[in-house]
C-alpha positions in Angstrom: -3.9 16.7 -50.1 -3.0 13.0 -50.2 0.7 13.8 -49.5 -0.4 16.2 -46.7 -2.5 13.4 -45.0 0.3 10.9 -45.4 2.8 13.3 -43.7 0.3 13.9 -40.9 0.0 10.1 -40.4 3.8 9.6 -40.5 4.5 12.5 -38.1 1.8 11.2 -35.7 3.3 7.7 -35.8 6.8 8.9 -35.1 5.7 11.2 -32.3 3.8 8.4 -30.6 6.7 6.0 -31.2 9.2 8.4 -29.6 6.7 9.3 -26.8 6.2 5.6 -26.0 9.9 5.1 -26.0 10.5 7.9 -23.5 7.6 6.6 -21.4 9.1 3.1 -21.5 12.5 4.4 -20.4 10.8 6.3 -17.5 9.1 3.2 -16.2 12.3 1.2 -16.8 14.3 3.5 -14.5 11.6 3.6 -11.9 11.3 -0.2 -12.1 15.1 -0.5 -11.3 14.8 1.8 -8.2 13.4 1.7 -4.7 11.3 4.8 -5.2 7.8 3.5 -4.4 6.7 0.5 -2.4 6.3 -2.0 -5.2 9.8 -1.3 -6.5 11.1 -1.4 -2.9 9.6 -4.8 -2.4 11.1 -6.0 -5.6 14.6 -4.4 -5.5 15.2 -3.1 -1.9 14.1 -6.1 0.2 16.7 -8.8 0.1 15.2 -11.1 2.7 12.9 -13.8 1.4 11.0 -14.8 4.5 9.4 -12.7 7.3 7.7 -13.5 10.6 5.1 -10.9 9.7 4.4 -8.1 7.3 2.2 -5.0 7.9 -0.1 -4.3 5.0 -2.5 -1.3 4.7 -2.9 2.3 3.7 -1.4 5.3 5.4 -2.8 4.1 8.8 -0.7 0.9 8.5 2.3 2.8 7.2 2.4 5.4 10.0 1.1 3.5 13.1 3.1 0.3 13.4 6.9 0.6 13.5 8.3 -2.8 12.6 11.7 -1.9 13.8 10.4 -1.2 17.3 8.2 -4.4 17.2 11.2 -6.5 16.1 13.3 -5.0 18.9 10.7 -6.0 21.5 10.0 -9.5 20.1 13.2 -10.5 18.3 11.2 -11.0 15.1 11.8 -10.0 11.5 9.0 -7.8 10.1 8.4 -5.6 7.1 5.9 -2.8 6.4 4.6 -3.0 2.8 1.7 -0.5 3.4 1.2 2.1 0.7 -0.5 5.5 1.5 -3.7 6.5 -0.3 -4.7 3.0 -1.1 -7.4 0.5 0.0 -8.2 -3.2 0.2 -8.0 -3.7 -3.5 -4.5 -2.3 -3.6 -3.6 -4.3 -0.5 -4.6 -7.5 -2.3 -2.5 -6.5 -5.3 0.5 -5.8 -3.0 0.1 -9.1 -1.3 0.1 -11.0 -4.6 3.0 -8.9 -5.9 5.0 -9.6 -2.7 4.6 -13.4 -3.2 5.4 -13.2 -6.9 8.8 -11.8 -5.8 9.3 -15.2 -4.0 8.9 -13.5 -0.6 6.8 -15.1 2.1 5.5 -14.4 5.6 4.0 -16.3 8.5 1.6 -13.6 9.6 -0.2 -10.8 7.7 -1.0 -7.8 9.8 -3.8 -6.2 7.8 -4.4 -2.6 8.8 -8.1 -1.9 8.1 -10.6 0.9 8.3 -14.4 0.4 8.8 -15.3 2.5 5.7 -13.0 0.5 3.5 -14.3 -2.8 4.8 -17.9 -1.7 4.2 -17.3 -0.6 0.6 -19.1 -3.1 -1.7 -17.9 -1.4 -4.9 -14.2 -0.7 -4.7 -12.5 1.2 -7.6 -9.0 2.2 -8.6 -7.1 3.9 -5.9 -5.1 7.2 -6.1 -1.6 5.6 -5.9 -2.2 2.5 -7.9 -0.1 4.1 -10.7 2.9 3.2 -8.6 2.6 -0.4 -9.9 2.8 0.7 -13.5 6.5 -0.2 -13.9 5.5 -3.7 -12.9 2.7 -3.9 -15.5 4.1 -7.1 -17.1 3.6 -9.2 -13.9 0.4 -11.3 -13.8 -1.1 -9.6 -10.7 -0.6 -6.1 -11.9 -1.8 -6.7 -15.4 -5.0 -8.5 -14.2 -5.6 -5.8 -11.6 -5.4 -2.9 -14.2 -7.7 -4.8 -16.5 -10.4 -5.8 -14.0 -10.6 -3.0 -11.3 -13.4 -0.6 -12.0 -12.4 3.0 -12.9 -14.0 6.3 -12.3 -13.5 8.1 -15.6 -11.0 7.2 -18.3 -9.2 3.9 -17.6 -5.7 5.3 -17.9 -3.8 2.4 -16.3 -5.8 -0.2 -18.3 -4.5 1.3 -21.6 -1.1 2.2 -20.2 -0.4 -1.5 -19.8 0.1 -1.6 -23.6 0.8 2.1 -24.3 3.0 3.4 -21.5 2.8 7.0 -22.9 -0.9 7.1 -21.7 0.1 6.5 -18.1 3.3 8.4 -17.9 1.8 11.5 -19.5 -1.2 11.4 -17.2 0.9 10.8 -14.1 3.8 12.9 -15.3 4.6 14.5 -11.9 4.5 11.2 -10.2 6.2 9.1 -12.9 8.2 11.0 -15.5 9.9 13.6 -13.3 10.8 11.2 -10.5 12.2 8.8 -13.1 14.8 11.4 -14.0 15.8 11.5 -10.3 16.0 7.7 -10.1 18.7 7.6 -12.8 21.1 9.4 -10.3 19.7 7.9 -7.1 18.0 4.6 -7.7 18.2 3.7 -4.0 16.1 6.7 -2.9 12.9 5.8 -1.1 9.7 7.9 -1.2 8.9 8.7 2.5 9.6 5.3 4.1 12.7 3.8 5.8 14.6 0.6 5.1 11.9 -1.5 6.7 9.1 0.3 4.9 8.0 2.5 7.9 7.1 6.1 8.0 5.9 8.4 10.8 4.2 11.8 10.9 6.0 14.6 12.9 4.9 15.5 16.4 2.9 18.4 15.1 -0.7 19.0 14.1 -3.9 18.4 16.0 -7.1 16.5 15.4 -10.3 18.5 14.5 -12.6 18.3 17.4 -15.5 15.9 16.9 -18.3 14.2 18.9 -17.5 10.7 20.2 -18.9 8.0 17.9 -19.0 4.2 17.7 -18.7 2.3 14.4 -19.5 -1.3 13.7 -17.4 -3.1 11.2 -19.2 -4.5 8.2 -17.2 -7.0 6.0 -18.7 -6.2 2.6 -15.6 -5.4 0.5 -15.0 -8.3 -1.9 -11.2 -7.8 -1.7 -11.2 -8.6 2.0 -12.5 -12.1 1.1 -9.8 -12.3 -1.6 -7.1 -11.5 0.9 -8.5 -14.0 3.4 -8.6 -16.7 0.7 -5.1 -15.9 -0.4 -3.9 -16.2 3.2 -5.6 -19.5 3.7 -4.1 -20.9 0.5 -0.6 -19.7 1.4 -0.8 -20.8 5.0 -0.6 -17.2 6.3 -2.1 -16.4 9.7 -4.2 -13.2 9.3 -4.3 -10.6 12.0 -6.6 -7.6 11.6 -5.4 -4.3 13.0 -7.5 -1.2 13.6 -5.4 1.9 14.2 -6.4 4.8 16.6 -9.2 6.9 15.3 -9.9 10.2 17.0 -13.0 9.8 19.2 -14.3 6.9 17.1 -14.5 3.5 18.8 -14.7 0.6 16.4 -16.6 -2.6 17.3 -16.2 -5.9 15.4 -17.4 -9.5 15.5 -14.5 -10.7 13.4 -13.5 -14.3 13.9 -9.9 -13.5 12.9 -7.3 -12.4 15.3 -8.0 -8.7 15.9 -5.9 -6.0 17.6 -8.3 -3.0 18.1 -6.5 0.3 18.8 -9.4 2.4 17.7 -9.8 4.0 21.1 -6.4 3.1 22.5 -5.2 6.7 22.3 -7.3 9.5 23.7 -4.7 12.3 24.1 -4.9 14.9 21.4 -1.2 15.5 21.4 -0.5 12.0 20.2 -2.6 12.5 17.0 -1.3 14.1 13.8 -4.9 14.4 12.5 -8.2 12.6 13.1 -7.0 9.4 11.3 -3.3 9.2 12.0 -1.1 9.3 15.1 2.2 11.2 15.2 5.6 9.8 16.0 4.9 9.6 19.7 1.6 8.0 19.2 3.2 5.5 16.9 5.6 4.4 19.6 2.8 3.7 22.1 0.8 1.8 19.5 3.8 -0.3 18.4 4.8 -1.2 21.9 1.2 -2.3 22.8 0.8 -4.1 19.5 4.1 -6.1 20.2 2.5 -7.3 23.5 -0.8 -8.4 21.9 0.9 -9.8 18.8 3.2 -11.9 21.0 0.1 -13.3 22.8 -1.4 -14.2 19.4 1.8 -15.9 18.3 1.9 -18.0 21.5 -1.8 -18.9 21.2 -1.3 -19.9 17.5 1.5 -22.3 18.4 -0.7 -24.4 20.6 
């Protein structure tokens, strides 16, 4: 019986050792690629300083085209937004961006009223994309302190990669095999970090509403404090929302496109514009952003 238990312990040890080794290799190859936004910021972005960066969730990712804005204003911008994320992830991305010795004059923070109003943020669906960067201070602290719903996979994956890679196997393990052959491949964003939805789809019909912004999310204050410390000018951006007009008493610079688009054919769904809608938003944003820059110089 004693020999049997000894063998079980040894086999378990070696299985975990091999499993963690495979998981470590998976994260190593992802960490050397441009697959997700964190790795793209680290490996794919060679410039060190930008006039502005766009930071947000899918609304920031798909609404503001930095290439079009730069064409209009002769600026240098970058979109570091990550889909299916929230203000807590945005704060992490901003910290991570600066830890890569990259800087910006302006932060265009794409917000949503429900995220700003959230007093109790938790881990977001795509926060696993930072797992290959778990040894950086910002990521490690984030995984250890952010509240979880359910088992804290990423908290333990910081020390035991097998936990995270096995749980997020379709998002981490299988893509890591692909990155071995094509490390430069990006996951649904271009060389400036932008992505757009096709000119398809249609919003679900809804009654017109008005929403007042409430700044209750603690990570919004963290972002503001970080910007103040680093000398970054913060610009809030509200993307178009189908039949939902957003009102705000924000003291920061604010570009409000919540009701900028009213034509159904320019929406992909109720929260996102399509490629044609993105062009209109980017062109108007360029005009308003240029006004902000001129006013900020005085």
